[in-house]
C-alpha positions in Angstrom: 13.3 97.9 150.7 12.1 98.9 154.1 14.8 97.2 156.9 11.4 95.5 158.8 13.0 93.3 161.5 11.1 90.6 161.0 10.9 90.7 157.3 14.8 90.3 157.2 14.1 87.0 158.9 13.0 85.5 155.4 16.6 86.0 154.2 18.4 83.2 156.4 16.8 80.0 155.3 17.2 80.6 151.8 20.5 81.4 152.3 21.2 78.2 154.1 19.5 76.3 151.4 21.1 77.8 148.7 23.9 77.0 150.5 23.4 73.4 151.1 22.8 73.1 147.6 26.6 73.6 146.7 26.8 70.3 148.7 28.0 67.1 146.8 24.3 65.4 146.2 24.6 62.4 148.5 26.0 65.3 151.4 22.8 67.4 151.0 19.9 68.1 153.7 17.8 70.0 151.7 18.1 69.8 147.7 16.7 73.7 146.5 17.8 74.4 143.0 16.0 77.7 143.1 17.0 79.3 146.5 20.4 81.3 145.2 18.3 82.5 142.4 15.6 84.0 144.7 18.5 85.9 146.7 19.4 89.3 146.5 22.9 90.4 145.1 25.2 90.2 148.0 23.3 86.9 148.7 24.0 85.2 145.1 27.8 86.4 145.7 28.0 84.7 148.9 26.0 81.7 147.3 29.1 81.8 144.9 31.8 82.0 147.1 30.7 78.9 148.9 31.0 76.5 145.9 34.4 76.2 147.8 34.2 73.4 149.9 36.6 74.8 152.6 34.4 78.5 152.4 31.4 76.4 153.0 32.4 74.7 156.1 33.6 77.8 157.3 30.2 79.5 157.0 28.4 76.4 158.6 30.9 76.6 161.6 30.2 80.2 162.1 26.3 79.6 161.8 27.0 77.0 164.5 28.6 79.2 166.7 26.4 81.2 166.9 23.5 79.2 167.2 24.6 75.7 167.8 22.7 72.9 166.3 20.2 75.3 164.0 22.3 74.9 160.7 20.8 71.2 161.1 17.9 72.0 162.3 16.6 74.9 159.7 17.7 72.7 156.9 16.5 69.4 158.3 13.3 70.9 159.1 12.6 71.9 155.2 13.2 68.3 154.3 11.2 67.1 157.2 8.1 69.5 155.4 9.4 68.4 152.1 8.4 64.6 152.9 5.3 65.2 154.2 4.0 67.3 151.5 4.5 64.7 149.0 2.9 61.8 151.1 -0.1 64.3 151.3 0.0 65.1 147.9 -2.6 62.7 146.3 -5.1 63.4 149.3 -5.1 67.2 149.0 -6.5 70.1 147.0 -3.9 72.8 147.4 -1.2 74.3 149.5 -1.2 77.0 151.7 2.5 78.8 153.1 1.8 80.7 156.2 5.1 82.9 156.3 6.4 82.0 153.0 9.5 84.3 153.2 11.6 83.2 150.1 10.9 79.7 150.2 11.1 78.4 146.6 8.8 75.4 147.2 5.7 76.8 145.1 7.8 77.0 142.2 9.4 73.7 142.7 6.3 71.9 143.0 4.5 73.8 140.2 7.6 71.8 137.5 5.4 68.2 138.7 1.5 69.6 139.9 -0.8 72.3 139.0 -2.2 72.4 142.5 -3.2 76.0 143.6 -0.6 76.8 146.0 -1.0 80.2 148.2 1.8 82.2 149.8 1.0 84.2 152.8 3.3 87.1 154.0 3.6 90.4 155.5 3.1 92.7 152.4 6.7 93.8 152.4 7.9 90.4 152.0 5.0 89.5 149.2 6.8 92.4 147.4 10.2 90.7 148.0 8.9 87.4 146.5 7.1 88.7 143.6 10.4 90.8 142.5 12.6 87.8 143.2 10.2 85.3 141.1 10.3 87.9 137.9 14.1 88.0 138.1 14.6 84.4 138.6 11.8 82.8 136.7 10.3 85.7 134.3 6.8 85.1 136.0 5.0 83.2 138.0 3.3 80.1 137.5 -0.4 80.5 137.4 -0.7 77.9 140.2 1.2 80.3 142.7 -0.9 83.1 144.3 0.8 86.1 146.5 -1.3 86.8 149.6 -0.1 89.8 151.8 -1.6 89.9 155.3 -0.7 90.6 159.2 -1.0 87.7 161.5 -0.9 89.9 164.3 -4.2 91.8 162.5 -5.7 89.8 159.8 -7.9 86.8 159.2 -6.0 84.1 157.2 -9.4 82.8 155.4 -10.4 85.8 154.6 -7.3 87.1 152.9 -7.4 83.7 151.0 -10.7 83.7 150.1 -9.8 87.0 147.8 -7.7 84.9 146.1 -9.6 82.0 145.1 -9.3 79.7 148.3 -12.2 77.8 149.2 -13.3 76.2 152.9 -14.2 72.5 151.4 -10.5 72.5 149.8 -8.3 70.0 151.9 -5.3 71.9 152.6 -1.9 71.4 153.2 -0.8 74.2 155.5 2.9 74.7 156.3 4.0 77.1 159.3 7.7 76.7 159.0 10.0 79.4 161.4 7.1 81.5 162.3 5.1 80.9 165.2 8.3 82.2 167.4 7.9 85.5 166.1 4.3 85.6 166.6 2.4 86.7 170.0 0.5 84.1 171.3 -2.9 85.8 170.8 -1.9 85.9 167.3 -1.0 82.2 167.0 -3.9 81.2 168.5 -5.8 83.7 166.5 -4.4 81.9 163.3 -5.5 78.7 164.6 -8.9 79.7 165.5 -9.6 81.5 162.0 -8.5 77.7 160.8 -11.0 76.0 162.3 -13.7 75.7 159.0 -10.9 73.6 156.7 -12.0 70.8 155.8 -11.6 67.2 157.5 -8.2 65.9 156.4 -6.7 69.2 155.5 -2.6 68.8 156.9 -0.7 70.9 159.1 3.1 71.1 159.6 4.8 73.4 161.3 7.7 74.3 163.7 7.8 75.9 167.3 10.9 76.6 169.9 10.5 75.5 173.1 9.0 77.7 175.5 11.4 77.1 178.4 14.1 78.8 176.0 11.6 81.5 175.1 11.0 82.0 179.0 14.9 82.0 179.7 14.7 78.7 181.8 16.8 77.0 179.9 19.0 78.4 177.0 20.3 75.1 175.7 23.8 76.5 175.3 22.8 79.3 173.2 23.1 82.3 175.1 24.1 84.4 172.3 20.7 83.5 170.4 19.0 84.0 173.3 20.4 88.0 173.9 20.1 88.3 170.0 16.3 87.1 169.8 14.9 87.4 173.1 16.7 90.5 174.7 18.1 92.7 172.0 15.7 92.4 169.7 12.7 91.1 170.9 11.6 89.1 167.7 10.8 85.5 169.4 7.8 85.8 171.5 5.4 82.4 171.5 6.9 78.9 172.3 5.4 75.2 173.2 6.2 72.5 175.2 6.9 68.9 173.1 4.4 67.5 175.7 1.8 69.8 175.5 1.6 70.2 171.5 -0.9 67.7 171.1 -3.6 68.9 173.8 -2.9 72.6 172.2 -3.3 71.5 168.7 -6.7 69.6 169.6 -8.2 72.6 171.2 -8.1 74.0 167.5 -9.4 70.7 165.8 -6.2 69.1 164.7 -4.8 65.8 165.8 -1.5 65.5 166.4 0.0 62.9 163.7 3.7 63.2 164.4 6.6 65.1 165.8 10.0 65.3 165.5 13.0 66.5 167.7 16.8 66.9 167.4 17.3 63.3 167.9 14.8 62.1 164.9 16.5 64.8 162.6 19.9 63.7 163.0 19.0 60.1 162.2 16.7 60.8 159.7 18.3 63.0 157.9 22.0 63.8 158.7 23.5 60.3 159.6 22.5 59.0 156.0 24.8 61.8 154.8 27.7 60.6 156.7 28.3 64.4 158.1 29.2 65.3 161.6 26.1 67.6 162.5 24.4 68.1 165.6 20.8 69.7 165.8 19.6 72.0 168.5 16.9 71.2 171.2 15.7 74.7 170.9 13.3 74.0 167.8 10.9 71.2 167.0 8.8 70.3 164.1 5.1 68.7 164.0 2.5 67.3 161.6 -1.4 67.3 162.4 -4.4 66.5 160.9 -7.7 68.7 160.8 -10.0 66.1 162.5 
């Protein structure tokens, strides 16, 4: 498989979700029983090893040293997405995952709903996902469609239409862990391309703070800044929490809720009794099409 730097970033969140599944149920920040099966062989070996509580703690501690608080953010944001999807499920006609990576959500959702799900990602990630699904499940559920595109060049709705998406669908769009990897023109073009979606559609998304992207405030994570902004130039786009509502309104979306690290800790971490902090760098939001 081609070692595309952006494509490689799809592995990290899946590894975290799989490791979290090794926690006792009452301590899990996200519950994903398929994540390990979707990983390549080395990843599955690591997940097996982290059934040991000691090794699991060491892996989580190492992750937090490289990016303090990011373990909590990356796992809790998945549960935030899950909560919002569960709340909206009776009011929507389809789910669209923008930048699906190795997310197993469509396949877990298919166990309880026939709602169509469109997984959108780079061609290399779609090829990897297709192979992972065949290996883990044998075949894909009929409700799931894999759509290859490049957010920097392609129109989302045009690509989706080729796989049966209709603009009168009330859609639930998931844009998790993606926007920071795109240029600002690509983020704006994606939102502009979604203007025709039906009123009542929902958008749950994450973003990185722009003051981190610009190097103004590193929030105690200089190593993460060097890795994502200086050495590999992976992250490009950011927003400030106070400007998100106006930014979305310019494309026809009404911000319903926004959660930062304090809310993630209170909502998801404290009930487990675990001693984890969340990073200020990444925030999550939820909006409705007006």
